[in-house]
mmCIF file of the N, C-alpha and C atoms, coordinates in Angstrom:
data_MODEL
# 
_entry.id   MODEL 
# 
loop_
_atom_site.group_PDB 
_atom_site.id 
_atom_site.type_symbol 
_atom_site.label_atom_id 
_atom_site.label_alt_id 
_atom_site.label_comp_id 
_atom_site.label_asym_id 
_atom_site.label_entity_id 
_atom_site.label_seq_id 
_atom_site.pdbx_PDB_ins_code 
_atom_site.Cartn_x 
_atom_site.Cartn_y 
_atom_site.Cartn_z 
_atom_site.occupancy 
_atom_site.B_iso_or_equiv 
_atom_site.pdbx_formal_charge 
_atom_site.auth_seq_id 
_atom_site.auth_comp_id 
_atom_site.auth_asym_id 
_atom_site.auth_atom_id 
_atom_site.pdbx_PDB_model_num 
ATOM 1   N N  . MET A 1 1  ? 58.294 144.818 122.149 1.00 0.00 ? 1  MET A N  1 
ATOM 2   C CA . MET A 1 1  ? 59.683 144.476 121.886 1.00 0.00 ? 1  MET A CA 1 
ATOM 3   C C  . MET A 1 1  ? 59.845 144.212 120.389 1.00 0.00 ? 1  MET A C  1 
ATOM 4   N N  . PRO A 1 2  ? 60.342 145.175 119.642 1.00 0.00 ? 2  PRO A N  1 
ATOM 5   C CA . PRO A 1 2  ? 60.566 144.954 118.215 1.00 0.00 ? 2  PRO A CA 1 
ATOM 6   C C  . PRO A 1 2  ? 61.762 144.037 117.973 1.00 0.00 ? 2  PRO A C  1 
ATOM 7   N N  . ILE A 1 3  ? 61.593 143.173 116.989 1.00 0.00 ? 3  ILE A N  1 
ATOM 8   C CA . ILE A 1 3  ? 62.686 142.325 116.518 1.00 0.00 ? 3  ILE A CA 1 
ATOM 9   C C  . ILE A 1 3  ? 62.801 142.571 115.019 1.00 0.00 ? 3  ILE A C  1 
ATOM 10  N N  . VAL A 1 4  ? 63.958 143.019 114.590 1.00 0.00 ? 4  VAL A N  1 
ATOM 11  C CA . VAL A 1 4  ? 64.177 143.332 113.183 1.00 0.00 ? 4  VAL A CA 1 
ATOM 12  C C  . VAL A 1 4  ? 65.269 142.410 112.650 1.00 0.00 ? 4  VAL A C  1 
ATOM 13  N N  . THR A 1 5  ? 64.987 141.754 111.529 1.00 0.00 ? 5  THR A N  1 
ATOM 14  C CA . THR A 1 5  ? 65.982 140.917 110.878 1.00 0.00 ? 5  THR A CA 1 
ATOM 15  C C  . THR A 1 5  ? 66.450 141.609 109.606 1.00 0.00 ? 5  THR A C  1 
ATOM 16  N N  . VAL A 1 6  ? 67.753 141.764 109.488 1.00 0.00 ? 6  VAL A N  1 
ATOM 17  C CA . VAL A 1 6  ? 68.360 142.367 108.307 1.00 0.00 ? 6  VAL A CA 1 
ATOM 18  C C  . VAL A 1 6  ? 69.143 141.270 107.597 1.00 0.00 ? 6  VAL A C  1 
ATOM 19  N N  . GLN A 1 7  ? 68.807 141.014 106.344 1.00 0.00 ? 7  GLN A N  1 
ATOM 20  C CA . GLN A 1 7  ? 69.536 140.016 105.571 1.00 0.00 ? 7  GLN A CA 1 
ATOM 21  C C  . GLN A 1 7  ? 70.414 140.718 104.548 1.00 0.00 ? 7  GLN A C  1 
ATOM 22  N N  . VAL A 1 8  ? 71.665 140.296 104.498 1.00 0.00 ? 8  VAL A N  1 
ATOM 23  C CA . VAL A 1 8  ? 72.619 140.820 103.523 1.00 0.00 ? 8  VAL A CA 1 
ATOM 24  C C  . VAL A 1 8  ? 73.370 139.647 102.917 1.00 0.00 ? 8  VAL A C  1 
ATOM 25  N N  . THR A 1 9  ? 73.866 139.831 101.704 1.00 0.00 ? 9  THR A N  1 
ATOM 26  C CA . THR A 1 9  ? 74.687 138.775 101.127 1.00 0.00 ? 9  THR A CA 1 
ATOM 27  C C  . THR A 1 9  ? 76.031 138.741 101.842 1.00 0.00 ? 9  THR A C  1 
ATOM 28  N N  . ARG A 1 10 ? 76.556 137.526 101.962 1.00 0.00 ? 10 ARG A N  1 
ATOM 29  C CA . ARG A 1 10 ? 77.859 137.362 102.623 1.00 0.00 ? 10 ARG A CA 1 
ATOM 30  C C  . ARG A 1 10 ? 78.952 137.706 101.608 1.00 0.00 ? 10 ARG A C  1 
ATOM 31  N N  . GLU A 1 11 ? 79.275 138.976 101.580 1.00 0.00 ? 11 GLU A N  1 
ATOM 32  C CA . GLU A 1 11 ? 80.363 139.464 100.736 1.00 0.00 ? 11 GLU A CA 1 
ATOM 33  C C  . GLU A 1 11 ? 80.851 140.762 101.353 1.00 0.00 ? 11 GLU A C  1 
ATOM 34  N N  . GLY A 1 12 ? 82.099 140.975 101.272 1.00 0.00 ? 12 GLY A N  1 
ATOM 35  C CA . GLY A 1 12 ? 82.660 142.163 101.900 1.00 0.00 ? 12 GLY A CA 1 
ATOM 36  C C  . GLY A 1 12 ? 82.422 143.418 101.087 1.00 0.00 ? 12 GLY A C  1 
ATOM 37  N N  . THR A 1 13 ? 82.677 144.539 101.709 1.00 0.00 ? 13 THR A N  1 
ATOM 38  C CA . THR A 1 13 ? 82.534 145.811 101.016 1.00 0.00 ? 13 THR A CA 1 
ATOM 39  C C  . THR A 1 13 ? 83.839 146.228 100.340 1.00 0.00 ? 13 THR A C  1 
ATOM 40  N N  . SER A 1 14 ? 84.848 145.366 100.442 1.00 0.00 ? 14 SER A N  1 
ATOM 41  C CA . SER A 1 14 ? 86.096 145.586 99.711  1.00 0.00 ? 14 SER A CA 1 
ATOM 42  C C  . SER A 1 14 ? 86.622 144.224 99.269  1.00 0.00 ? 14 SER A C  1 
ATOM 43  N N  . ALA A 1 15 ? 87.540 144.235 98.312  1.00 0.00 ? 15 ALA A N  1 
ATOM 44  C CA . ALA A 1 15 ? 88.012 142.987 97.708  1.00 0.00 ? 15 ALA A CA 1 
ATOM 45  C C  . ALA A 1 15 ? 88.705 142.053 98.699  1.00 0.00 ? 15 ALA A C  1 
ATOM 46  N N  . ASP A 1 16 ? 89.266 142.588 99.764  1.00 0.00 ? 16 ASP A N  1 
ATOM 47  C CA . ASP A 1 16 ? 90.020 141.764 100.707 1.00 0.00 ? 16 ASP A CA 1 
ATOM 48  C C  . ASP A 1 16 ? 89.163 141.152 101.814 1.00 0.00 ? 16 ASP A C  1 
ATOM 49  N N  . ARG A 1 17 ? 87.848 141.404 101.794 1.00 0.00 ? 17 ARG A N  1 
ATOM 50  C CA . ARG A 1 17 ? 86.985 140.876 102.863 1.00 0.00 ? 17 ARG A CA 1 
ATOM 51  C C  . ARG A 1 17 ? 85.892 139.992 102.283 1.00 0.00 ? 17 ARG A C  1 
ATOM 52  N N  . LYS A 1 18 ? 85.484 138.997 103.061 1.00 0.00 ? 18 LYS A N  1 
ATOM 53  C CA . LYS A 1 18 ? 84.476 138.042 102.610 1.00 0.00 ? 18 LYS A CA 1 
ATOM 54  C C  . LYS A 1 18 ? 83.139 138.213 103.305 1.00 0.00 ? 18 LYS A C  1 
ATOM 55  N N  . SER A 1 19 ? 83.022 139.160 104.225 1.00 0.00 ? 19 SER A N  1 
ATOM 56  C CA . SER A 1 19 ? 81.754 139.356 104.931 1.00 0.00 ? 19 SER A CA 1 
ATOM 57  C C  . SER A 1 19 ? 81.681 140.782 105.469 1.00 0.00 ? 19 SER A C  1 
ATOM 58  N N  . VAL A 1 20 ? 80.535 141.093 106.031 1.00 0.00 ? 20 VAL A N  1 
ATOM 59  C CA . VAL A 1 20 ? 80.331 142.403 106.643 1.00 0.00 ? 20 VAL A CA 1 
ATOM 60  C C  . VAL A 1 20 ? 81.195 142.481 107.904 1.00 0.00 ? 20 VAL A C  1 
ATOM 61  N N  . SER A 1 21 ? 81.860 143.595 108.104 1.00 0.00 ? 21 SER A N  1 
ATOM 62  C CA . SER A 1 21 ? 82.749 143.731 109.262 1.00 0.00 ? 21 SER A CA 1 
ATOM 63  C C  . SER A 1 21 ? 81.950 143.955 110.543 1.00 0.00 ? 21 SER A C  1 
ATOM 64  N N  . ALA A 1 22 ? 82.607 143.747 111.666 1.00 0.00 ? 22 ALA A N  1 
ATOM 65  C CA . ALA A 1 22 ? 81.972 143.985 112.968 1.00 0.00 ? 22 ALA A CA 1 
ATOM 66  C C  . ALA A 1 22 ? 81.551 145.446 113.102 1.00 0.00 ? 22 ALA A C  1 
ATOM 67  N N  . GLU A 1 23 ? 82.360 146.353 112.582 1.00 0.00 ? 23 GLU A N  1 
ATOM 68  C CA . GLU A 1 23 ? 82.023 147.778 112.644 1.00 0.00 ? 23 GLU A CA 1 
ATOM 69  C C  . GLU A 1 23 ? 80.787 148.096 111.811 1.00 0.00 ? 23 GLU A C  1 
ATOM 70  N N  . GLU A 1 24 ? 80.691 147.494 110.629 1.00 0.00 ? 24 GLU A N  1 
ATOM 71  C CA . GLU A 1 24 ? 79.516 147.704 109.775 1.00 0.00 ? 24 GLU A CA 1 
ATOM 72  C C  . GLU A 1 24 ? 78.264 147.131 110.427 1.00 0.00 ? 24 GLU A C  1 
ATOM 73  N N  . LYS A 1 25 ? 78.397 145.958 111.042 1.00 0.00 ? 25 LYS A N  1 
ATOM 74  C CA . LYS A 1 25 ? 77.257 145.364 111.745 1.00 0.00 ? 25 LYS A CA 1 
ATOM 75  C C  . LYS A 1 25 ? 76.805 146.256 112.895 1.00 0.00 ? 25 LYS A C  1 
ATOM 76  N N  . ALA A 1 26 ? 77.760 146.796 113.635 1.00 0.00 ? 26 ALA A N  1 
ATOM 77  C CA . ALA A 1 26 ? 77.413 147.695 114.742 1.00 0.00 ? 26 ALA A CA 1 
ATOM 78  C C  . ALA A 1 26 ? 76.669 148.921 114.224 1.00 0.00 ? 26 ALA A C  1 
ATOM 79  N N  . ALA A 1 27 ? 77.092 149.449 113.070 1.00 0.00 ? 27 ALA A N  1 
ATOM 80  C CA . ALA A 1 27 ? 76.423 150.614 112.485 1.00 0.00 ? 27 ALA A CA 1 
ATOM 81  C C  . ALA A 1 27 ? 75.008 150.265 112.038 1.00 0.00 ? 27 ALA A C  1 
ATOM 82  N N  . ILE A 1 28 ? 74.817 149.081 111.475 1.00 0.00 ? 28 ILE A N  1 
ATOM 83  C CA . ILE A 1 28 ? 73.475 148.630 111.082 1.00 0.00 ? 28 ILE A CA 1 
ATOM 84  C C  . ILE A 1 28 ? 72.585 148.527 112.311 1.00 0.00 ? 28 ILE A C  1 
ATOM 85  N N  . ILE A 1 29 ? 73.085 147.890 113.357 1.00 0.00 ? 29 ILE A N  1 
ATOM 86  C CA . ILE A 1 29 ? 72.310 147.721 114.591 1.00 0.00 ? 29 ILE A CA 1 
ATOM 87  C C  . ILE A 1 29 ? 71.932 149.077 115.174 1.00 0.00 ? 29 ILE A C  1 
ATOM 88  N N  . SER A 1 30 ? 72.887 149.976 115.235 1.00 0.00 ? 30 SER A N  1 
ATOM 89  C CA . SER A 1 30 ? 72.626 151.306 115.780 1.00 0.00 ? 30 SER A CA 1 
ATOM 90  C C  . SER A 1 30 ? 71.610 152.065 114.932 1.00 0.00 ? 30 SER A C  1 
ATOM 91  N N  . GLY A 1 31 ? 71.793 152.023 113.621 1.00 0.00 ? 31 GLY A N  1 
ATOM 92  C CA . GLY A 1 31 ? 70.897 152.750 112.727 1.00 0.00 ? 31 GLY A CA 1 
ATOM 93  C C  . GLY A 1 31 ? 69.470 152.246 112.764 1.00 0.00 ? 31 GLY A C  1 
ATOM 94  N N  . VAL A 1 32 ? 69.305 150.929 112.721 1.00 0.00 ? 32 VAL A N  1 
ATOM 95  C CA . VAL A 1 32 ? 67.963 150.341 112.776 1.00 0.00 ? 32 VAL A CA 1 
ATOM 96  C C  . VAL A 1 32 ? 67.307 150.653 114.113 1.00 0.00 ? 32 VAL A C  1 
ATOM 97  N N  . SER A 1 33 ? 68.055 150.538 115.182 1.00 0.00 ? 33 SER A N  1 
ATOM 98  C CA . SER A 1 33 ? 67.514 150.835 116.514 1.00 0.00 ? 33 SER A CA 1 
ATOM 99  C C  . SER A 1 33 ? 67.087 152.294 116.620 1.00 0.00 ? 33 SER A C  1 
ATOM 100 N N  . ASP A 1 34 ? 67.893 153.191 116.059 1.00 0.00 ? 34 ASP A N  1 
ATOM 101 C CA . ASP A 1 34 ? 67.542 154.615 116.075 1.00 0.00 ? 34 ASP A CA 1 
ATOM 102 C C  . ASP A 1 34 ? 66.263 154.894 115.292 1.00 0.00 ? 34 ASP A C  1 
ATOM 103 N N  . VAL A 1 35 ? 66.077 154.217 114.165 1.00 0.00 ? 35 VAL A N  1 
ATOM 104 C CA . VAL A 1 35 ? 64.844 154.393 113.383 1.00 0.00 ? 35 VAL A CA 1 
ATOM 105 C C  . VAL A 1 35 ? 63.632 154.000 114.211 1.00 0.00 ? 35 VAL A C  1 
ATOM 106 N N  . LEU A 1 36 ? 63.707 152.865 114.894 1.00 0.00 ? 36 LEU A N  1 
ATOM 107 C CA . LEU A 1 36 ? 62.569 152.426 115.709 1.00 0.00 ? 36 LEU A CA 1 
ATOM 108 C C  . LEU A 1 36 ? 62.327 153.365 116.886 1.00 0.00 ? 36 LEU A C  1 
ATOM 109 N N  . LEU A 1 37 ? 63.390 153.923 117.430 1.00 0.00 ? 37 LEU A N  1 
ATOM 110 C CA . LEU A 1 37 ? 63.240 154.903 118.502 1.00 0.00 ? 37 LEU A CA 1 
ATOM 111 C C  . LEU A 1 37 ? 62.552 156.165 117.978 1.00 0.00 ? 37 LEU A C  1 
ATOM 112 N N  . ASN A 1 38 ? 63.025 156.675 116.856 1.00 0.00 ? 38 ASN A N  1 
ATOM 113 C CA . ASN A 1 38 ? 62.523 157.941 116.323 1.00 0.00 ? 38 ASN A CA 1 
ATOM 114 C C  . ASN A 1 38 ? 61.144 157.829 115.673 1.00 0.00 ? 38 ASN A C  1 
ATOM 115 N N  . VAL A 1 39 ? 60.850 156.706 115.046 1.00 0.00 ? 39 VAL A N  1 
ATOM 116 C CA . VAL A 1 39 ? 59.580 156.560 114.331 1.00 0.00 ? 39 VAL A CA 1 
ATOM 117 C C  . VAL A 1 39 ? 58.489 155.974 115.218 1.00 0.00 ? 39 VAL A C  1 
ATOM 118 N N  . LEU A 1 40 ? 58.837 154.931 115.979 1.00 0.00 ? 40 LEU A N  1 
ATOM 119 C CA . LEU A 1 40 ? 57.832 154.235 116.789 1.00 0.00 ? 40 LEU A CA 1 
ATOM 120 C C  . LEU A 1 40 ? 57.965 154.487 118.282 1.00 0.00 ? 40 LEU A C  1 
ATOM 121 N N  . ASN A 1 41 ? 58.947 155.295 118.667 1.00 0.00 ? 41 ASN A N  1 
ATOM 122 C CA . ASN A 1 41 ? 59.189 155.591 120.080 1.00 0.00 ? 41 ASN A CA 1 
ATOM 123 C C  . ASN A 1 41 ? 59.500 154.333 120.899 1.00 0.00 ? 41 ASN A C  1 
ATOM 124 N N  . LYS A 1 42 ? 60.214 153.391 120.272 1.00 0.00 ? 42 LYS A N  1 
ATOM 125 C CA . LYS A 1 42 ? 60.605 152.161 120.961 1.00 0.00 ? 42 LYS A CA 1 
ATOM 126 C C  . LYS A 1 42 ? 61.966 152.365 121.610 1.00 0.00 ? 42 LYS A C  1 
ATOM 127 N N  . PRO A 1 43 ? 62.078 152.106 122.907 1.00 0.00 ? 43 PRO A N  1 
ATOM 128 C CA . PRO A 1 43 ? 63.362 152.304 123.586 1.00 0.00 ? 43 PRO A CA 1 
ATOM 129 C C  . PRO A 1 43 ? 64.457 151.405 123.001 1.00 0.00 ? 43 PRO A C  1 
ATOM 130 N N  . LEU A 1 44 ? 65.662 151.922 122.976 1.00 0.00 ? 44 LEU A N  1 
ATOM 131 C CA . LEU A 1 44 ? 66.782 151.151 122.437 1.00 0.00 ? 44 LEU A CA 1 
ATOM 132 C C  . LEU A 1 44 ? 66.933 149.804 123.135 1.00 0.00 ? 44 LEU A C  1 
ATOM 133 N N  . GLU A 1 45 ? 66.737 149.792 124.451 1.00 0.00 ? 45 GLU A N  1 
ATOM 134 C CA . GLU A 1 45 ? 66.957 148.545 125.199 1.00 0.00 ? 45 GLU A CA 1 
ATOM 135 C C  . GLU A 1 45 ? 65.886 147.490 124.938 1.00 0.00 ? 45 GLU A C  1 
ATOM 136 N N  . SER A 1 46 ? 64.816 147.847 124.233 1.00 0.00 ? 46 SER A N  1 
ATOM 137 C CA . SER A 1 46 ? 63.788 146.843 123.944 1.00 0.00 ? 46 SER A CA 1 
ATOM 138 C C  . SER A 1 46 ? 63.855 146.350 122.500 1.00 0.00 ? 46 SER A C  1 
ATOM 139 N N  . THR A 1 47 ? 64.803 146.858 121.729 1.00 0.00 ? 47 THR A N  1 
ATOM 140 C CA . THR A 1 47 ? 64.890 146.513 120.310 1.00 0.00 ? 47 THR A CA 1 
ATOM 141 C C  . THR A 1 47 ? 65.992 145.490 120.066 1.00 0.00 ? 47 THR A C  1 
ATOM 142 N N  . TYR A 1 48 ? 65.623 144.427 119.362 1.00 0.00 ? 48 TYR A N  1 
ATOM 143 C CA . TYR A 1 48 ? 66.583 143.402 118.950 1.00 0.00 ? 48 TYR A CA 1 
ATOM 144 C C  . TYR A 1 48 ? 66.800 143.526 117.453 1.00 0.00 ? 48 TYR A C  1 
ATOM 145 N N  . VAL A 1 49 ? 68.049 143.480 117.033 1.00 0.00 ? 49 VAL A N  1 
ATOM 146 C CA . VAL A 1 49 ? 68.378 143.500 115.612 1.00 0.00 ? 49 VAL A CA 1 
ATOM 147 C C  . VAL A 1 49 ? 69.201 142.253 115.317 1.00 0.00 ? 49 VAL A C  1 
ATOM 148 N N  . ILE A 1 50 ? 68.743 141.482 114.356 1.00 0.00 ? 50 ILE A N  1 
ATOM 149 C CA . ILE A 1 50 ? 69.421 140.249 113.957 1.00 0.00 ? 50 ILE A CA 1 
ATOM 150 C C  . ILE A 1 50 ? 69.963 140.458 112.549 1.00 0.00 ? 50 ILE A C  1 
ATOM 151 N N  . ILE A 1 51 ? 71.239 140.216 112.365 1.00 0.00 ? 51 ILE A N  1 
ATOM 152 C CA . ILE A 1 51 ? 71.847 140.330 111.038 1.00 0.00 ? 51 ILE A CA 1 
ATOM 153 C C  . ILE A 1 51 ? 72.155 138.927 110.541 1.00 0.00 ? 51 ILE A C  1 
ATOM 154 N N  . GLU A 1 52 ? 71.578 138.593 109.396 1.00 0.00 ? 52 GLU A N  1 
ATOM 155 C CA . GLU A 1 52 ? 71.816 137.295 108.772 1.00 0.00 ? 52 GLU A CA 1 
ATOM 156 C C  . GLU A 1 52 ? 72.611 137.517 107.492 1.00 0.00 ? 52 GLU A C  1 
ATOM 157 N N  . GLU A 1 53 ? 73.761 136.882 107.418 1.00 0.00 ? 53 GLU A N  1 
ATOM 158 C CA . GLU A 1 53 ? 74.553 136.942 106.196 1.00 0.00 ? 53 GLU A CA 1 
ATOM 159 C C  . GLU A 1 53 ? 74.255 135.684 105.391 1.00 0.00 ? 53 GLU A C  1 
ATOM 160 N N  . VAL A 1 54 ? 73.786 135.876 104.178 1.00 0.00 ? 54 VAL A N  1 
ATOM 161 C CA . VAL A 1 54 ? 73.373 134.777 103.317 1.00 0.00 ? 54 VAL A CA 1 
ATOM 162 C C  . VAL A 1 54 ? 74.403 134.618 102.201 1.00 0.00 ? 54 VAL A C  1 
ATOM 163 N N  . GLU A 1 55 ? 74.823 133.381 101.964 1.00 0.00 ? 55 GLU A N  1 
ATOM 164 C CA . GLU A 1 55 ? 75.763 133.134 100.871 1.00 0.00 ? 55 GLU A CA 1 
ATOM 165 C C  . GLU A 1 55 ? 75.157 133.625 99.563  1.00 0.00 ? 55 GLU A C  1 
ATOM 166 N N  . LEU A 1 56 ? 75.959 134.233 98.728  1.00 0.00 ? 56 LEU A N  1 
ATOM 167 C CA . LEU A 1 56 ? 75.476 134.809 97.478  1.00 0.00 ? 56 LEU A CA 1 
ATOM 168 C C  . LEU A 1 56 ? 74.760 133.767 96.616  1.00 0.00 ? 56 LEU A C  1 
ATOM 169 N N  . ASP A 1 57 ? 75.249 132.521 96.640  1.00 0.00 ? 57 ASP A N  1 
ATOM 170 C CA . ASP A 1 57 ? 74.621 131.455 95.856  1.00 0.00 ? 57 ASP A CA 1 
ATOM 171 C C  . ASP A 1 57 ? 73.206 131.138 96.322  1.00 0.00 ? 57 ASP A C  1 
ATOM 172 N N  . ASN A 1 58 ? 72.851 131.542 97.527  1.00 0.00 ? 58 ASN A N  1 
ATOM 173 C CA . ASN A 1 58 ? 71.531 131.242 98.078  1.00 0.00 ? 58 ASN A CA 1 
ATOM 174 C C  . ASN A 1 58 ? 70.512 132.342 97.822  1.00 0.00 ? 58 ASN A C  1 
ATOM 175 N N  . TRP A 1 59 ? 70.874 133.357 97.063  1.00 0.00 ? 59 TRP A N  1 
ATOM 176 C CA . TRP A 1 59 ? 69.949 134.441 96.735  1.00 0.00 ? 59 TRP A CA 1 
ATOM 177 C C  . TRP A 1 59 ? 69.726 134.471 95.241  1.00 0.00 ? 59 TRP A C  1 
ATOM 178 N N  . GLY A 1 60 ? 68.502 134.764 94.866  1.00 0.00 ? 60 GLY A N  1 
ATOM 179 C CA . GLY A 1 60 ? 68.172 134.953 93.461  1.00 0.00 ? 60 GLY A CA 1 
ATOM 180 C C  . GLY A 1 60 ? 67.447 136.266 93.272  1.00 0.00 ? 60 GLY A C  1 
ATOM 181 N N  . TRP A 1 61 ? 67.472 136.765 92.056  1.00 0.00 ? 61 TRP A N  1 
ATOM 182 C CA . TRP A 1 61 ? 66.839 138.038 91.743  1.00 0.00 ? 61 TRP A CA 1 
ATOM 183 C C  . TRP A 1 61 ? 66.413 137.980 90.284  1.00 0.00 ? 61 TRP A C  1 
ATOM 184 N N  . GLY A 1 62 ? 65.200 138.329 90.023  1.00 0.00 ? 62 GLY A N  1 
ATOM 185 C CA . GLY A 1 62 ? 64.723 138.325 88.645  1.00 0.00 ? 62 GLY A CA 1 
ATOM 186 C C  . GLY A 1 62 ? 64.667 136.935 88.038  1.00 0.00 ? 62 GLY A C  1 
ATOM 187 N N  . GLY A 1 63 ? 64.504 135.916 88.873  1.00 0.00 ? 63 GLY A N  1 
ATOM 188 C CA . GLY A 1 63 ? 64.389 134.540 88.393  1.00 0.00 ? 63 GLY A CA 1 
ATOM 189 C C  . GLY A 1 63 ? 65.705 133.833 88.145  1.00 0.00 ? 63 GLY A C  1 
ATOM 190 N N  . ILE A 1 64 ? 66.818 134.466 88.473  1.00 0.00 ? 64 ILE A N  1 
ATOM 191 C CA . ILE A 1 64 ? 68.131 133.849 88.268  1.00 0.00 ? 64 ILE A CA 1 
ATOM 192 C C  . ILE A 1 64 ? 69.004 134.119 89.495  1.00 0.00 ? 64 ILE A C  1 
ATOM 193 N N  . PRO A 1 65 ? 70.107 133.349 89.654  1.00 0.00 ? 65 PRO A N  1 
ATOM 194 C CA . PRO A 1 65 ? 71.002 133.610 90.780  1.00 0.00 ? 65 PRO A CA 1 
ATOM 195 C C  . PRO A 1 65 ? 71.511 135.056 90.750  1.00 0.00 ? 65 PRO A C  1 
ATOM 196 N N  . THR A 1 66 ? 71.720 135.622 91.924  1.00 0.00 ? 66 THR A N  1 
ATOM 197 C CA . THR A 1 66 ? 72.101 137.028 92.039  1.00 0.00 ? 66 THR A CA 1 
ATOM 198 C C  . THR A 1 66 ? 73.378 137.360 91.266  1.00 0.00 ? 66 THR A C  1 
ATOM 199 N N  . ALA A 1 67 ? 74.384 136.497 91.323  1.00 0.00 ? 67 ALA A N  1 
ATOM 200 C CA . ALA A 1 67 ? 75.635 136.775 90.600  1.00 0.00 ? 67 ALA A CA 1 
ATOM 201 C C  . ALA A 1 67 ? 75.369 136.890 89.099  1.00 0.00 ? 67 ALA A C  1 
ATOM 202 N N  . GLN A 1 68 ? 74.525 136.016 88.571  1.00 0.00 ? 68 GLN A N  1 
ATOM 203 C CA . GLN A 1 68 ? 74.177 136.061 87.148  1.00 0.00 ? 68 GLN A CA 1 
ATOM 204 C C  . GLN A 1 68 ? 73.378 137.328 86.832  1.00 0.00 ? 68 GLN A C  1 
ATOM 205 N N  . TYR A 1 69 ? 72.455 137.685 87.705  1.00 0.00 ? 69 TYR A N  1 
ATOM 206 C CA . TYR A 1 69 ? 71.664 138.904 87.519  1.00 0.00 ? 69 TYR A CA 1 
ATOM 207 C C  . TYR A 1 69 ? 72.567 140.134 87.473  1.00 0.00 ? 69 TYR A C  1 
ATOM 208 N N  . ARG A 1 70 ? 73.507 140.191 88.406  1.00 0.00 ? 70 ARG A N  1 
ATOM 209 C CA . ARG A 1 70 ? 74.427 141.333 88.446  1.00 0.00 ? 70 ARG A CA 1 
ATOM 210 C C  . ARG A 1 70 ? 75.262 141.409 87.170  1.00 0.00 ? 70 ARG A C  1 
ATOM 211 N N  . ALA A 1 71 ? 75.721 140.249 86.680  1.00 0.00 ? 71 ALA A N  1 
ATOM 212 C CA . ALA A 1 71 ? 76.526 140.224 85.457  1.00 0.00 ? 71 ALA A CA 1 
ATOM 213 C C  . ALA A 1 71 ? 75.708 140.725 84.271  1.00 0.00 ? 71 ALA A C  1 
ATOM 214 N N  . GLN A 1 72 ? 74.449 140.289 84.180  1.00 0.00 ? 72 GLN A N  1 
ATOM 215 C CA . GLN A 1 72 ? 73.587 140.749 83.089  1.00 0.00 ? 72 GLN A CA 1 
ATOM 216 C C  . GLN A 1 72 ? 73.347 142.250 83.178  1.00 0.00 ? 72 GLN A C  1 
ATOM 217 N N  . ARG A 1 73 ? 73.084 142.726 84.377  1.00 0.00 ? 73 ARG A N  1 
ATOM 218 C CA . ARG A 1 73 ? 72.827 144.152 84.581  1.00 0.00 ? 73 ARG A CA 1 
ATOM 219 C C  . ARG A 1 73 ? 74.061 144.981 84.226  1.00 0.00 ? 73 ARG A C  1 
ATOM 220 N N  . SER A 1 74 ? 75.230 144.488 84.605  1.00 0.00 ? 74 SER A N  1 
ATOM 221 C CA . SER A 1 74 ? 76.475 145.186 84.300  1.00 0.00 ? 74 SER A CA 1 
ATOM 222 C C  . SER A 1 74 ? 76.711 145.218 82.793  1.00 0.00 ? 74 SER A C  1 
ATOM 223 N N  . ALA A 1 75 ? 76.453 144.100 82.115  1.00 0.00 ? 75 ALA A N  1 
ATOM 224 C CA . ALA A 1 75 ? 76.636 144.037 80.665  1.00 0.00 ? 75 ALA A CA 1 
ATOM 225 C C  . ALA A 1 75 ? 75.688 144.998 79.963  1.00 0.00 ? 75 ALA A C  1 
ATOM 226 N N  . THR A 1 76 ? 74.456 145.091 80.449  1.00 0.00 ? 76 THR A N  1 
ATOM 227 C CA . THR A 1 76 ? 73.473 146.004 79.863  1.00 0.00 ? 76 THR A CA 1 
ATOM 228 C C  . THR A 1 76 ? 73.896 147.453 80.068  1.00 0.00 ? 76 THR A C  1 
ATOM 229 N N  . ALA A 1 77 ? 74.404 147.758 81.250  1.00 0.00 ? 77 ALA A N  1 
ATOM 230 C CA . ALA A 1 77 ? 74.829 149.128 81.552  1.00 0.00 ? 77 ALA A CA 1 
ATOM 231 C C  . ALA A 1 77 ? 76.032 149.542 80.706  1.00 0.00 ? 77 ALA A C  1 
ATOM 232 N N  . ASN A 1 78 ? 76.875 148.566 80.374  1.00 0.00 ? 78 ASN A N  1 
ATOM 233 C CA . ASN A 1 78 ? 78.079 148.866 79.600  1.00 0.00 ? 78 ASN A CA 1 
ATOM 234 C C  . ASN A 1 78 ? 77.841 148.840 78.097  1.00 0.00 ? 78 ASN A C  1 
ATOM 235 N N  . SER A 1 79 ? 76.641 148.497 77.668  1.00 0.00 ? 79 SER A N  1 
ATOM 236 C CA . SER A 1 79 ? 76.333 148.431 76.226  1.00 0.00 ? 79 SER A CA 1 
ATOM 237 C C  . SER A 1 79 ? 76.076 149.799 75.654  1.00 0.00 ? 79 SER A C  1 
# 
């Protein structure tokens, strides 16, 4: 029985949303389950997919908070 945890930042994919939509979550669950079926031959009914939405402030990257990292990366790209 595979259990897969997918962590994403709690932010929407458009400016008017604050989190991943139910449709996007369903697509993640379906896609991950299909990978386990196709790669490991695990039946869909035996696969659990857990989606955890983490507040952006609770993630860091490159030794700094993710929002700060993204701002630095954007500034570098625009230089």
